[in-house]
C-alpha positions in Angstrom: 0.0 0.0 -0.1 3.0 2.5 -0.9 0.3 4.9 -2.3 -1.2 5.0 1.4 2.3 5.4 2.8 3.0 8.2 0.3 0.0 9.9 1.1 0.7 9.8 5.1 4.3 10.9 4.5 3.2 14.1 2.9 0.8 14.7 5.5 3.8 14.5 8.1 5.6 16.9 6.2 2.6 19.4 6.5 0.6 18.9 3.6 -3.2 19.8 3.4 -5.2 16.6 3.1 -6.1 17.7 -0.3 -2.9 18.7 -1.4 -1.4 15.4 -0.3 -4.2 13.4 -2.0 -3.5 15.2 -5.2 0.1 14.9 -5.1 -0.1 11.2 -4.6 -2.2 10.7 -7.9 0.0 12.8 -9.8 3.0 10.6 -8.6 1.0 7.4 -9.1 -0.8 8.3 -12.7 1.0 5.6 -14.2 -0.9 3.2 -12.2 -3.9 3.9 -14.4 -6.9 2.3 -12.7 -5.8 3.2 -9.3 -5.1 6.7 -10.3 -8.6 7.1 -12.0 -10.4 5.7 -9.0 -8.6 8.1 -6.7 -9.2 10.9 -8.8 -12.9 10.3 -8.9 -12.8 9.7 -5.4 -11.3 13.2 -4.9 -14.0 14.9 -7.3 -16.9 13.2 -5.3 -15.5 14.1 -2.0 -15.2 17.7 -2.8 -18.9 18.0 -4.2 -21.9 19.2 -2.5 -23.7 15.6 -2.4 -23.4 13.3 0.0 -24.4 10.4 -1.6 -21.8 9.7 -4.1 -20.0 6.8 -2.2 -21.5 4.1 -4.1 -20.2 5.7 -7.6 -17.0 4.6 -6.2 -17.9 0.7 -6.5 -18.3 -2.0 -3.8 -15.2 -1.6 -1.7 -12.9 -4.7 -3.5 -9.5 -4.1 -4.7 -8.6 -0.3 -5.9 -12.1 0.5 -4.7 -10.8 0.2 -0.9 -8.2 2.9 -1.4 -10.9 5.1 -3.5 -13.6 5.0 -0.8 -11.4 5.2 1.9 -9.8 8.5 0.1 -13.3 9.4 -0.2 -14.4 9.2 3.5 -11.3 10.6 4.9 -11.8 13.8 2.5 -15.4 14.4 2.9 -15.3 14.1 6.6 -11.7 15.3 7.0 -12.5 17.4 10.2 -14.7 14.6 11.8 -12.6 11.2 12.3 -15.6 9.6 13.8 -17.9 10.3 10.9 -15.0 9.4 8.7 -14.9 6.0 10.1 -18.4 5.2 10.2 -18.4 6.2 6.8 -15.6 3.7 5.6 -16.8 1.0 7.3 -20.6 0.9 6.6 -20.0 0.9 3.1 -20.5 -2.6 1.1 -17.1 -4.8 0.8 -14.1 -5.0 2.6 -14.7 -3.0 5.5 -12.3 -3.6 7.9 -9.6 -2.6 5.4 -11.4 0.7 4.6 -11.5 1.3 8.0 -7.9 0.7 9.0 -6.9 3.1 5.8 -9.2 5.7 6.4 -8.0 5.9 10.4 -4.5 5.9 9.4 -4.9 8.7 7.1 -7.0 10.9 8.9 -5.0 9.9 12.1 -2.0 10.9 10.6 -3.9 14.3 9.5 -5.9 15.2 12.7 -3.6 13.5 15.3 -4.6 11.6 18.1 -6.5 14.2 19.9 -9.0 14.3 17.1 -9.8 10.4 17.9 -13.2 10.1 20.0 -11.9 9.8 24.1 -14.3 6.7 24.4 -12.5 4.9 21.4 -9.1 6.1 22.0 -9.5 4.8 26.3 -10.8 1.7 24.9 -7.6 0.8 23.1 -5.3 -2.6 24.7 -1.6 -1.5 25.2 -2.6 2.1 24.1 0.8 3.2 25.8 3.0 0.5 24.3 1.2 1.3 20.9 1.8 5.0 21.5 5.4 4.4 22.4 6.0 2.5 19.3 4.3 5.2 17.0 6.4 8.1 18.7 9.6 6.0 18.1 8.9 5.1 14.4 8.1 8.7 14.1 11.0 10.0 15.7 13.5 7.5 13.8 12.2 8.5 10.4 12.1 12.9 11.3 13.8 14.4 8.8 13.8 11.9 5.7 12.4 13.5 3.0 13.8 11.3 0.5 10.9 8.1 -0.1 13.9 6.2 -1.8 15.9 6.2 1.2 13.1 6.0 3.5 11.7 3.1 2.1 14.5 1.2 -0.2 11.8 1.3 -3.1 12.1 3.7 -6.0 8.8 5.6 -7.1 8.4 2.7 -9.7 8.1 0.3 -7.0 11.6 -1.4 -8.0 13.6 -2.5 -4.8 16.9 -0.3 -4.6 18.1 -1.7 -1.4 17.4 -3.9 1.2 16.1 -2.7 4.3 
């Protein structure tokens, strides 16, 4: 799921959610089916209508990422609403929930996760420490290839 990682990296660098998604689509335009679905998700999420999610498909394959992007962008200021929209659509709901949660978690921060959801997580302190350590270890790495060991055209350039 390099596309999701690419978007989250852009968010960590301070980009706005919409800008990060537009940059991701541009970067992965050679992956035609996925970039087309992401472009449609972006357009639909920015439209005034609230019932466009079904136009993205049933939630299988590339549709999972597109629906996750749609939910994250449509409800970019409401973590709970975005997650509920992501998991209540047909198809692969757990994957959409995970992707939407990752994207909005990076974008909004832990403080925007509903308190009753956050407090109920087992081993919360351990998970928070691991996330903080990973973030600290990768801070300042602005080169995607150096960070992942993979070039932008998905060729392994070094072993991690």
